[in-house]
MARPAKOL-602049 format. One record per residue (C-alpha): x negated, y negated, z. Coordinates in steps of 0.5 Angstrom, whole numbers, plus 500, padded with zeros to 3 digits. Layout:
BEGIN
XYZ ...
***
This chain:
BEGIN
790721326 785716324 781711329 782704329 776700328 772697334 775690336 770685335 768679339 774676344 778671340 778664343 785662346 790661342 793653341 800652342 804654336 806648331 814647331 817652326 818647321 811645320 808653320 809654313 805648311 799649316 795655315 790656321 783653321 778656316 773660320 766658321 761663316 754665317 754664324 751670329 758671331 760672324 755677322 757681328 764682325 765678319 772682317 777677320 774671317 774675310 781676311 783669312 779667306 783673302 789670304 788662304 782661299 780667295 775664291 772658295 766654294 762654300 755651302 750657304 745657310 740655304 744649302 746652296 753651294 756658291 763660290 765666294 770671291 774675296 780679293 779686290 782685283 778678282 772681285 772687280 774682274 768678276 763684277 764686270 765679266 759678262 760670262 757671269 750672268 744675272 739670270 737665275 735660269 743659268 743656275 745648275 741646281 734643281 728648280 726647287 733650289 732656284 727660289 733660294 738665290 734671289 729676293 724672298 717672295 719675288 718668284 711667286 709674285 712674278 717679279 723676276 724680270 728686274 735689273 738684278 736678274 737680267 742680262 743685256 740686251 734686256 738689261 740695257 733697255 730697262 736700265 735706259 728707261 729709268 736712268 734719267 730718274 737718277 741723273 745728278 741733276 734730277 737727284 740735286 732737284 730732289 735734295 730739298 725734299 730729302 732735307 725736309 724728310 730728314 728734319 721731319 723725322 728728327 723732329 719726332 724724337 729730338 725733344 725726347 733725348 733718346 731714339 732707335 735710329 734704325 726704326 725711327 730714322 734710317 729706315 723711314 727716310 729712304 722709304 718715303 724718299 723712294 716712294 716720292 720718286 716713284 710717285 706713290 701717293 703720300 696717303 699710301 706710303 705708310 703701307 709701303 713702310 709696313 711691307 718693307 719693314 717685314 721684308 728686312 725683318 725676315 729673320 725675325 718676322 712671322 713665317 711667310 711674312 716676306 712672301 706675303 709682303 712682296 705679294 701685297 706690294 706687287 698687287 699694289 704696284 700693278 693697281 697703281 700702274 693701271 690707275 696712273 695709266 688711266 690718268 696720264 696727261 698727254 704731256 709730261 710735267 716737269 719732274 714727272 714721277 718715275 712710274 708715270 715715266 715708265 708708263 709713258 715709255 711703254 706706251 711710246 714703243 719701248 715694249 715695257 710689259 706690265 710685269 716689267 713695269 711692276 718688277 722695275 718699281 719693286 726693285 727700285 723700292 727694294 734696292 733703293 731703301 735697304 741699302 740706304 737704311 744700312 748706309 745711315 745705320 752702319 755709318 752712324 755706328 762707325 762715327 759713334 765708335 770712332 770719336 776722333 773721326 766724328 769730331 773731325 767731321 763735326 768741326 768740318 760741318 761747323 765750318 760750312 765745309 762739304 769736302 770731308 762729308 763727301 769723302 767721309 761717306 765714301 769711306 763709310 761705304 768702304 769701311 762697313 758698307 750696306 751691301 756685304 755680298 753682291 747679288 747672285 751671278 751664275 757662270 754661263 761657260 767655264 771661266 777662271 777667277 783668281 786661279 780657280 776654275 768655275 764650271 757653267 751653272 755655278 753660282 758666284 758671290 762677290 764679297 764686297 765687304 772683303 774686297 773693300 778691306 783688301 790690303 793689296 788695294 787700300 792702305 791700312 784697310 781696317 782703319 776708318 779715315 774719313 779723308 781717304 782720297 784713293 778710295 775706289 771702293 766696290 760698295 755700289 758694285 762695278 760694271 754694267 750692274 753698278 748701282 743705279 741709285 747710288 747718287 740718290 743714296 749718297 745724297 740721303 747718306 750725306 744729308 742724314 749724317 750731316 743733319 744728325 751731327 748738327 742737330 744732335 751734337 752730343 749724340 752717343 750710343 745707349 748700349 755697348 757696341 758688342 751688345 748690338 745685334 746685326 741682321 742675319 742675311 746673305 746680301 745686306 749688312 745692317 744693324 737691327 737697332 741703334 739705340 742712342 741718347 742725346 741732350 733733348 732740344 727744347 
***
């Protein structure tokens, strides 16, 4: 038997029902989007949009207008439609607004030429260069390092009996893992941790902090690429780091510019850590608020089984995934999505969180069921922009959750669920903090 999701904020008192003759013609009022209340539990609002306005033009907090696509079938179509470009040059807004449609600070730091902002054939060329770093075989070879990092981080707080699982665990784990994969020296990885922390705290950090962090990261990566190029051996070593691989490909006719190499390293770092922070954070929170499901998983792990862990991580990605909206797309020609005409230059945002709770595609979509089998969720996208690092994120998510539940079997929330704050933002969905308690290990 599955658990039902933790209820969201208490709804406002209902208005008197309209006369029966008026009910069919009077839909409930549109929900308010992008408020703090919405961030805590966006799913009722997304249910309203799916039913009443599945492709809806909306003014975002930045002032940019975009189409929100909320039904699964429409979302899957839009994600694969090559008339929807990833290149911000196709945005019809004035130039000053274009900086509002990407990663903060990337434009000023000359980091625009990465996989999230380009189309074929450049996208095809750059993706091919890095795809070998994320093959199932390469990721499997990386598994012992992920387990080592996971245990090391838990060791730091296991004898204390309490922790903030975002800042002490979910955040540093993928940072150190992706730094290792890229080839950032261990002595420099804490700098990356600081810069990345500023990037995901941009709602609460100092003004301009994100842009400064991105600029520092860009400068460091350019210098690291230069140093690695100078010292690159003639023959690649087994398991060569990704930055060295990019340099080697560039030096052997792939025409990878230094800007492209730095932008590629940047986006792999940025996309490779924040999604996993939220997968671990959101996933742990979901398990702690669904004790029946958590108990099933712990029993499965105690029996040395992996099937429920594997399907469970997919269900956590569907139920409350790390990426709420897919990254920006821009219409290059007139097209129709979900019966709605979209003009050239219009931005389109596919709401993955809404699509993955669509009752037309998933049975009991608001129920967390770790054993769900028919689960072709869109949590990592669809089409040519499907998340390149998904195999690594799955490994990190499975390792983190399994190790937490094994080593801290009585893990529990140290705050009321409704008191936790979610980070305000457009693309990602994640908790600011996740305070927990457990029996200290002695």
